[in-house]
N, C-alpha and C positions, 0 to 999 in steps of 0.2 A: 304138076302143080295146077290147081284149079283156081281160076281168077273170076272175080265177080265185078259187077258194075262199080264205077267210081262213087265213093262216099264223099260227102262234104267234110265230114270229120270222123276220125277213128280215135277212140278213147281207149287207152291201154290201162286196164285195172278197174275193177268194179267194186272197190271199197267205197266208203262215203264220198270221197272226192270224185271218183270216176262216175259213180251212179248219178250224183248230183249234176255233174257236167253233162251227162247223157240226157237227163231229164230236160235241162234248159235248152240244149241244142235241138233235141227232137221237138219240143214244144214250139220252137222258133221256126220249124219247118225244114231244118237241115237234115239231109240224109245222114243218119248217125249209126255207127256200129260201135258197140261196147265189147271189147275183147278182154277176156278174163281167164286166168289160170286157176282161179279159186284158191289163192294162197294168201289172201289178205290177213295181216296180223290182227285186224279187227275181229276175225273169227275166234280169237282166243280171249276176247275182252268181255267183261261184265261192266256195262255202262250205266252209271247212276247219276251222271251230270249232264245229260242231254236234254235241252229245252223241250218241254212238252211231254216228257216221259218220266213223271215223278216217281214211278215205281221201278224205273230202270228198264233195261232191255239187254238181252244177251247179244254179243257181237254177231253170232251166226244169224240171229233173227233180223238184226239191223241190216246186215249185208243182203240177206235174201229179200227183205222188203225193198231195199234200194234197187236191186236188180228188177224186181217185179214192177216197181214204179217207172223205171226207165223203159222197160219194154211196153208197158201200158201207154207211155207217152209217145211211143213210136220207134224207139231204138231197136236195132237188131242186136241180139246177144249171141256172141260166139265164144264157146269155151275152148280155149287153147292157150298155150304159152307162146307169146311172141318171141321169136328168136332173132329177128332181123328187121330193121327199118332202114330203108335206103331211098335216095331220091329217085323219082320216076318222071316221066315226061310232063305229067300234070300235077305232081305233088309228091306222094310217097308211096312206096310199096312195102307192105308188112308181110312177113312170112311167119306162119304159125307152125308149131311142132306137129300139128295134125295134117300138114301138107297144104293147108288152105292159104292162098294168097289174097290179100286185101289191098285195095288202092284207095287212098284218100287225099284230098287236097290239103287238109290240116290234120295234125296228130296232137292229141293232148296226152302227155305222160302223167298217169296217176298211179305211180309205182310203189307207193308206200315207202318202206325203208330200204328198198334195193333199186338204185338207179342204173343198174347194169345195162339194160336195153337202151337207155338214153345215151350212155357212154358209147355203146356200139354204134349208135346212129350218128355219133360225132358231136353230140351236145357237150358243152363245157361242164365238168363236174368239179365241185369245190367242197372244202370241208363243211360238215354240218354244224349247226349252232345249237340244236336241241340235244338234251341229254340222250345218250345211247344212239344217236344218229350220226354215223361216221361221215357220210358223204351225201350231197344233194346236187340236184341239177341247178346250175346258175340260171336265174331268170331275171327279167326286168320287172318293173312295177305292174305291167300288164299280164305277165306270165309267159312272155316270149323267151325262148332259149336263144342260144347263140346262132341257131340256124333258122332262117325265115320259114314259117309254116309249122315249125315244131314248138309246142308249148308244154308247160308243166304246171301241175297244181297239187296241192296237198302236201303231205309229209315229204315227198321226194323233192319238192320245191322249197323246202325250208319252213313250212308252217308247223305249228304244234301238232303233236300226234292225237290230240283230242278230237273225237269224231265230229263234233259240231263245228269245229274250226276247219277241219279238212273238207267237210261237206260244203261249207260256205266258200272256201277257196276254190273248190271245183266249179261251183256256180259262177263265181266272179270271173274265172278264166274263161269259162264257156261263154259268158256274156261278151267278153272281149273278142273271142273268136267270131261269134255271131255278128257282132258289130262290124268287124273287119270284112266278113263275107258280104254283109248286106249294105255296107257303106254308110250306115247310120247307127247311132246308139240304140241298142236293144233294151227294151223294158218289158218285163213279163209279170203283169199284175192282173189278177182276176178280181172282179167286184161282186160282192154279195147282191143278190137281187133285192129290189125294193120290197119292204114288208107289205103283205096283203092288207088291204083296208076293208 
């Protein structure tokens, strides 16, 4: 198994929730890895209700744009299926099907409709509340799971399957992780430059 330096945060799943979380975490200066098996259900969607995209967008295009935005913000993208998440000395060790091991102080599950890897990690799983979502990861209002350092966002954490909502939830949980790491509330707003006179 090949191991790499410790990340501040590992995000499992690069659909709208995961990519959004990676963008916020990277922009805040956290060493961020986005791990994705390229199995997002968003890849099967045609999205016509996403703010700012009045002509709609295909799911594959939205996912690919999200990944590109995340890597442009500084996240490392690793393509593999995570098969195990277990406690380590300084956080958590993730094992990928590709044989790569990743260590991170915090993990955000953005697993879409399948919370299995969170279950294997020991997170509490409860019945889902959205149509066609059988199970979700139990989280508190901040996105914490039942295990300190493990978080969840998006559909796997009980939010609506709509991409704009899952993307917002990924950002919300990432802000909570950033705030926990830095010890103060994180705000990420850029301001337009003043108009030329």
